[in-house]
C-alpha positions as CSV (number, residue, x, y, z in Angstrom):
1,X,-42.7,-13.6,-12.0
2,X,-41.9,-12.3,-14.9
3,X,-44.9,-12.6,-17.8
4,X,-44.8,-15.6,-20.6
5,X,-43.9,-14.7,-23.8
6,X,-46.4,-14.8,-26.3
7,X,-45.8,-15.9,-30.7
8,X,-47.5,-13.3,-32.9
9,X,-50.5,-16.0,-33.3
10,X,-51.4,-15.4,-30.2
11,X,-54.5,-13.4,-30.5
12,X,-55.9,-16.6,-33.0
13,X,-55.4,-18.8,-30.2
14,X,-58.5,-16.6,-28.4
15,X,-60.6,-16.8,-31.7
16,X,-60.4,-20.5,-31.7
17,X,-60.6,-21.7,-28.1
18,X,-57.1,-22.8,-27.2
19,X,-56.3,-24.3,-24.3
20,X,-52.7,-22.8,-23.3
21,X,-50.2,-23.7,-21.1
22,X,-46.5,-22.8,-19.9
23,X,-44.1,-24.1,-22.3
24,X,-40.5,-22.7,-22.2
25,X,-41.7,-19.4,-20.5
26,X,-44.0,-19.1,-23.4
27,X,-48.1,-18.9,-23.2
28,X,-48.8,-21.5,-26.4
29,X,-51.6,-23.8,-27.3
30,X,-51.5,-27.2,-26.3
31,X,-54.5,-28.3,-27.8
32,X,-57.4,-26.3,-29.6
33,X,-59.9,-29.1,-30.3
34,X,-58.6,-32.3,-28.7
35,X,-55.3,-33.5,-29.0
36,X,-57.0,-37.2,-30.3
37,X,-58.4,-35.2,-33.1
38,X,-55.9,-33.2,-34.1
39,X,-53.6,-35.7,-34.2
40,X,-55.6,-38.1,-36.4
41,X,-56.7,-34.8,-38.3
42,X,-52.7,-34.5,-39.6
43,X,-52.5,-38.7,-39.7
44,X,-55.9,-38.4,-42.5
45,X,-55.7,-34.5,-43.9
46,X,-54.3,-31.9,-42.1
47,X,-53.0,-29.9,-39.2
48,X,-51.7,-26.3,-38.8
49,X,-49.1,-25.7,-35.8
50,X,-47.6,-22.0,-34.7
51,X,-44.0,-22.9,-34.7
52,X,-42.8,-19.3,-33.9
53,X,-41.8,-19.5,-30.3
54,X,-38.7,-21.4,-32.3
55,X,-35.3,-19.5,-33.1
56,X,-33.5,-18.2,-35.9
57,X,-30.2,-17.1,-36.5
58,X,-29.1,-16.1,-39.5
59,X,-25.4,-16.7,-40.2
60,X,-23.4,-14.8,-42.9
61,X,-20.0,-13.7,-43.7
62,X,-17.4,-15.4,-46.3
63,X,-16.1,-17.6,-43.3
64,X,-19.8,-19.2,-42.8
65,X,-19.7,-22.4,-44.7
66,X,-16.4,-23.2,-42.0
67,X,-17.8,-21.7,-39.1
68,X,-20.8,-23.7,-39.4
69,X,-18.9,-27.0,-40.7
70,X,-16.5,-27.0,-37.4
71,X,-19.9,-26.8,-35.2
72,X,-22.3,-29.0,-36.6
73,X,-22.1,-32.2,-37.2
74,X,-23.3,-33.5,-40.6
75,X,-21.7,-32.2,-43.3
76,X,-22.7,-28.6,-44.8
77,X,-20.3,-29.4,-48.0
78,X,-23.4,-31.6,-49.0
79,X,-25.4,-29.2,-49.3
80,X,-26.4,-26.9,-52.6
81,X,-28.6,-23.3,-52.6
82,X,-31.8,-23.6,-50.9
83,X,-31.3,-26.9,-49.3
84,X,-32.0,-27.7,-45.3
85,X,-30.3,-30.3,-43.0
86,X,-30.7,-31.8,-40.2
87,X,-27.9,-31.8,-37.9
88,X,-26.5,-31.3,-34.1
89,X,-24.2,-28.6,-32.4
90,X,-22.4,-30.7,-29.7
91,X,-20.1,-29.7,-26.1
92,X,-16.2,-31.1,-26.6
93,X,-17.2,-34.7,-24.5
94,X,-20.3,-35.1,-27.4
95,X,-23.0,-34.0,-25.1
96,X,-25.5,-32.2,-27.5
97,X,-25.8,-28.2,-26.9
98,X,-28.4,-28.5,-28.9
99,X,-30.0,-30.0,-32.6
100,X,-31.7,-27.8,-35.5
101,X,-32.6,-27.5,-39.2
102,X,-29.6,-25.1,-41.3
103,X,-31.0,-23.7,-44.1
104,X,-28.2,-22.8,-46.8
105,X,-29.3,-19.7,-49.2
106,X,-25.4,-19.8,-50.9
107,X,-21.9,-20.1,-49.4
108,X,-22.0,-17.0,-47.1
109,X,-25.6,-17.1,-45.8
110,X,-27.3,-19.3,-43.5
111,X,-30.1,-19.7,-41.5
112,X,-30.4,-21.3,-37.9
113,X,-33.9,-23.2,-36.7
114,X,-32.9,-24.0,-33.1
115,X,-34.9,-25.5,-30.4
116,X,-36.9,-22.4,-27.9
117,X,-35.9,-22.6,-24.9
118,X,-32.2,-23.4,-26.4
119,X,-32.3,-20.0,-28.5
120,X,-30.1,-17.5,-26.0
121,X,-27.9,-20.6,-25.0
122,X,-26.5,-21.4,-28.3
123,X,-26.6,-17.7,-29.2
124,X,-24.1,-17.5,-26.8
125,X,-22.6,-20.8,-28.2
126,X,-22.1,-19.6,-32.0
127,X,-21.2,-16.2,-31.1
128,X,-18.4,-17.7,-28.3
129,X,-16.8,-19.7,-31.6
130,X,-17.3,-17.3,-34.2
131,X,-14.0,-16.5,-36.7
132,X,-12.9,-14.3,-39.5
133,X,-15.7,-12.9,-41.2
134,X,-19.0,-14.0,-39.5
135,X,-21.7,-12.4,-38.5
136,X,-24.4,-13.5,-36.5
137,X,-28.1,-11.8,-36.3
138,X,-30.6,-13.6,-33.7
139,X,-34.0,-12.8,-35.9
140,X,-36.4,-14.6,-33.7
141,X,-38.6,-12.0,-32.6
142,X,-39.4,-10.8,-36.5
143,X,-39.9,-14.5,-37.5
144,X,-43.0,-16.1,-37.5
145,X,-43.4,-19.7,-38.6
146,X,-46.2,-22.0,-39.8
147,X,-46.1,-25.4,-40.6
148,X,-49.1,-27.2,-42.5
149,X,-48.7,-31.2,-42.3
150,X,-50.3,-33.4,-43.3
151,X,-51.3,-35.6,-46.5
152,X,-53.6,-32.7,-47.5
153,X,-50.4,-30.2,-47.4
154,X,-49.9,-29.3,-50.9
155,X,-53.7,-29.1,-52.1
156,X,-54.3,-26.9,-49.4
157,X,-50.7,-24.0,-50.6
158,X,-51.4,-24.4,-54.0
159,X,-54.6,-22.9,-52.9
160,X,-52.6,-19.9,-51.7
161,X,-49.2,-20.0,-53.7
162,X,-48.2,-20.4,-57.2
163,X,-45.2,-21.3,-56.0
164,X,-44.1,-25.3,-57.6
165,X,-44.5,-26.9,-54.8
166,X,-45.3,-30.4,-56.3
167,X,-41.2,-30.2,-57.9
168,X,-40.3,-29.0,-53.9
169,X,-38.4,-32.1,-52.6
170,X,-38.2,-32.5,-49.0
171,X,-35.4,-30.6,-47.1
172,X,-35.7,-28.0,-49.6
173,X,-36.9,-24.5,-49.9
174,X,-38.3,-21.5,-52.0
175,X,-36.1,-19.0,-50.4
176,X,-39.4,-16.6,-51.5
177,X,-42.6,-16.6,-52.5
178,X,-46.1,-14.8,-52.3
179,X,-48.4,-17.1,-50.1
180,X,-52.1,-15.4,-49.5
181,X,-50.8,-11.9,-50.4
182,X,-47.2,-12.6,-48.0
183,X,-43.4,-12.8,-49.6
184,X,-43.0,-16.2,-47.0
185,X,-40.1,-18.7,-47.5
186,X,-41.4,-22.2,-47.9
187,X,-39.7,-25.6,-47.2
188,X,-40.3,-29.3,-47.1
189,X,-40.0,-30.2,-43.9
190,X,-41.6,-30.3,-40.6
191,X,-41.5,-32.7,-37.6
192,X,-44.4,-34.7,-37.6
193,X,-43.9,-37.8,-39.9
194,X,-46.3,-36.2,-42.8
195,X,-45.5,-34.6,-45.7
196,X,-45.7,-30.7,-45.1
197,X,-44.1,-27.6,-45.7
198,X,-42.9,-24.9,-43.1
199,X,-43.6,-21.2,-43.7
200,X,-41.4,-18.6,-42.8
201,X,-42.9,-15.0,-43.0
202,X,-42.4,-11.5,-41.0
203,X,-44.3,-11.7,-37.5
204,X,-47.0,-8.8,-38.0
205,X,-48.0,-11.1,-41.4
206,X,-49.0,-14.6,-39.9
207,X,-52.7,-13.8,-38.0
208,X,-53.6,-12.8,-41.3
209,X,-52.0,-16.1,-43.7
210,X,-52.9,-18.5,-40.4
211,X,-56.5,-17.9,-40.6
212,X,-56.5,-17.9,-44.4
213,X,-54.8,-21.4,-44.6
214,X,-57.7,-22.4,-42.1
215,X,-60.4,-20.8,-44.5
216,X,-58.7,-22.3,-47.8
217,X,-57.8,-26.0,-45.9
218,X,-61.7,-26.1,-44.5
219,X,-63.2,-27.8,-47.4
220,X,-60.0,-30.7,-47.4
221,X,-60.1,-30.8,-43.5
222,X,-57.6,-28.9,-42.0
223,X,-57.5,-28.5,-38.0
224,X,-55.3,-25.8,-36.4
225,X,-53.4,-28.4,-33.7
226,X,-51.6,-27.6,-30.5
227,X,-48.3,-28.8,-28.8
228,X,-50.3,-31.8,-27.5
229,X,-50.4,-33.4,-30.8
230,X,-47.4,-32.5,-32.0
231,X,-45.8,-34.0,-29.7
232,X,-47.7,-37.3,-30.3
233,X,-47.4,-37.0,-33.5
234,X,-43.5,-36.7,-33.5
235,X,-42.5,-39.3,-30.9
236,X,-44.7,-41.8,-32.7
237,X,-42.9,-41.1,-35.6
238,X,-39.2,-41.5,-34.0
239,X,-38.2,-37.9,-33.9
240,X,-36.1,-36.9,-31.5
241,X,-37.0,-33.8,-28.5
242,X,-34.8,-31.9,-27.0
243,X,-34.2,-32.3,-23.3
244,X,-36.5,-35.4,-23.8
245,X,-34.2,-38.1,-26.0
246,X,-31.1,-34.9,-26.8
247,X,-29.3,-33.2,-23.8
248,X,-26.3,-32.2,-23.1
249,X,-25.9,-35.6,-21.5
250,X,-26.8,-37.4,-23.9
251,X,-24.6,-37.6,-27.4
252,X,-26.4,-38.3,-30.4
253,X,-25.1,-42.1,-31.1
254,X,-26.8,-42.9,-27.8
255,X,-29.9,-41.7,-29.1
256,X,-29.5,-43.0,-32.4
257,X,-28.2,-40.0,-35.0
258,X,-25.5,-41.9,-35.9
259,X,-26.0,-41.0,-39.8
260,X,-26.3,-36.9,-38.6
261,X,-23.0,-37.3,-36.9
262,X,-20.3,-37.1,-40.4
263,X,-17.2,-38.0,-38.8
264,X,-15.2,-38.5,-42.0
265,X,-15.7,-34.7,-43.2
266,X,-12.6,-33.3,-40.9
267,X,-12.8,-31.7,-37.1
268,X,-15.7,-30.4,-34.9
269,X,-16.6,-29.5,-31.9
270,X,-17.6,-33.0,-30.5
271,X,-15.5,-35.3,-33.0
272,X,-12.8,-36.6,-30.9
273,X,-15.3,-38.0,-28.0
274,X,-17.6,-39.2,-30.6
275,X,-15.0,-41.4,-32.9
276,X,-14.1,-43.0,-29.5
277,X,-18.0,-44.4,-28.9
278,X,-17.7,-44.6,-32.5
279,X,-15.2,-47.1,-32.3
280,X,-15.9,-48.8,-29.0
281,X,-19.6,-48.8,-28.7
282,X,-22.0,-46.6,-26.7
283,X,-23.1,-47.4,-23.1
284,X,-27.2,-46.6,-23.9
285,X,-29.1,-46.8,-26.3
286,X,-32.3,-45.1,-27.2
287,X,-35.0,-48.2,-28.2
288,X,-38.6,-48.6,-28.5
289,X,-40.3,-50.1,-25.8
290,X,-44.2,-51.7,-26.1
291,X,-45.9,-52.4,-22.9
292,X,-47.3,-56.0,-22.4
293,X,-49.2,-55.2,-19.9
294,X,-51.2,-52.7,-18.6
295,X,-49.9,-49.1,-18.1
296,X,-48.8,-46.2,-19.8
297,X,-44.8,-45.8,-19.1
298,X,-44.2,-41.5,-19.3
299,X,-41.0,-39.7,-19.4
300,X,-38.6,-40.5,-16.6
301,X,-40.3,-43.7,-15.5
302,X,-37.1,-46.1,-14.6
303,X,-36.4,-49.2,-16.7
304,X,-36.0,-52.5,-15.1
305,X,-33.9,-56.1,-16.3
306,X,-35.0,-58.2,-13.0
307,X,-33.9,-56.1,-10.2
308,X,-31.3,-54.1,-11.9
309,X,-32.7,-50.5,-12.9
310,X,-31.0,-50.3,-16.9
311,X,-32.5,-46.9,-17.5
312,X,-35.6,-44.6,-17.8
313,X,-38.4,-43.9,-20.4
314,X,-37.2,-40.7,-22.6
315,X,-41.3,-40.5,-23.9
316,X,-44.3,-42.7,-23.2
317,X,-47.7,-42.3,-24.3
318,X,-50.9,-44.2,-25.7
319,X,-50.0,-44.1,-29.9
320,X,-53.2,-41.8,-30.9
321,X,-52.7,-44.0,-34.1
322,X,-52.3,-47.1,-33.1
323,X,-53.8,-47.5,-29.8
324,X,-50.7,-49.1,-27.7
325,X,-49.1,-48.3,-24.7
326,X,-45.5,-47.0,-25.7
327,X,-42.3,-45.3,-25.1
328,X,-38.8,-44.3,-26.5
329,X,-36.5,-45.2,-23.3
330,X,-32.7,-44.6,-23.0
331,X,-31.1,-47.7,-21.4
332,X,-28.2,-50.2,-21.3
333,X,-27.3,-52.0,-24.9
334,X,-27.0,-54.8,-23.5
335,X,-30.5,-55.3,-23.3
336,X,-31.5,-52.8,-26.9
337,X,-32.0,-55.5,-29.0
338,X,-35.7,-56.0,-30.0
339,X,-37.6,-58.6,-28.7
340,X,-35.5,-58.5,-24.8
341,X,-38.1,-58.3,-22.3
342,X,-37.5,-55.3,-19.5
343,X,-40.1,-53.7,-17.0
344,X,-41.4,-50.1,-16.5
345,X,-41.6,-49.2,-12.9
346,X,-45.4,-47.4,-13.1
347,X,-46.4,-45.7,-9.7
348,X,-44.6,-48.6,-7.4
349,X,-44.9,-51.5,-9.7
350,X,-42.8,-53.4,-12.6
351,X,-44.7,-53.9,-15.8
352,X,-43.5,-56.1,-18.4
353,X,-42.7,-54.5,-21.3
354,X,-40.8,-55.8,-24.5
355,X,-37.8,-53.3,-26.6
356,X,-38.9,-52.6,-30.3
357,X,-37.9,-51.6,-33.4
358,X,-38.4,-47.5,-34.4
359,X,-39.9,-45.7,-35.9
360,X,-43.4,-47.0,-34.7
361,X,-45.2,-44.5,-37.6
362,X,-43.7,-44.4,-41.1
363,X,-46.2,-42.6,-43.3
364,X,-47.2,-44.2,-46.9
365,X,-45.6,-43.1,-49.9
366,X,-48.7,-41.7,-51.8
């Protein structure tokens, strides 16, 4: 049996009392002080996440732009240097290889941030399609990633860096800055529905910066947070998780991510299949559901209209913010209108629910 992988920040888990789990072969913290407490900290103050298990792939060379434009669904021509973009990499049939962030340094230099469990698969897919002057480098092992999320994130970051982060708009990044005595890249991105920053730095520097962030952010209510809160936060904001809302069998259009699929940009892998879906509509659609009867919808629970199964729950829980039992579900399009009554089978019983608008949570602009 193979030992689980650990990030450079594993030593701090023990110090801060984390409960760890096996997450796709990685030993990662599911919680520190408790999921509810960590979730609330991010919504009202700030939370600190170790996201170093994510994969980073550097793409360089004079043909980098054309290469990525052919592989990714979004339009890379819209990016200026030091901007980031959410996008998807698709199979020819429109299914998803992965969803990812692409960071543009220059026309011949990009960094892709991919899902941890997909890193090897993604790298192989990229290599398979590389043509011309394109160089690929998996820099995941030597790169750490710390996410600081929540309304107090800017206040805390200003204590550790002189980089002009007030001026940094969402999905922009500072390619090189000093933070807590370390050279880092800082982007204004995240996966929680809140404002915040993601900090990329050499793996060996991560533990010291983590501790400095917690020290400086303590008076602002900063807490270390684990995968449990990360999942409830992203879920309330209706942000997809690969393997649940996206997969090789679920297209971006079915998942409601059409805004990140630019069919008019020119050819890319999967375009023909996605254009066909756009023309004729998708058979299934990802929707929000809220339980009417008492019960918590969980991943893979069947969803019914009468006696007919029309889909299944992809993610569900009791919302820590709203205390309601809600879920995301992939169901037949005919039943996807808000207000439609459906049923979720929970422990052998079909319990009433209704389709509701998403996201469940949207932060107030401050």
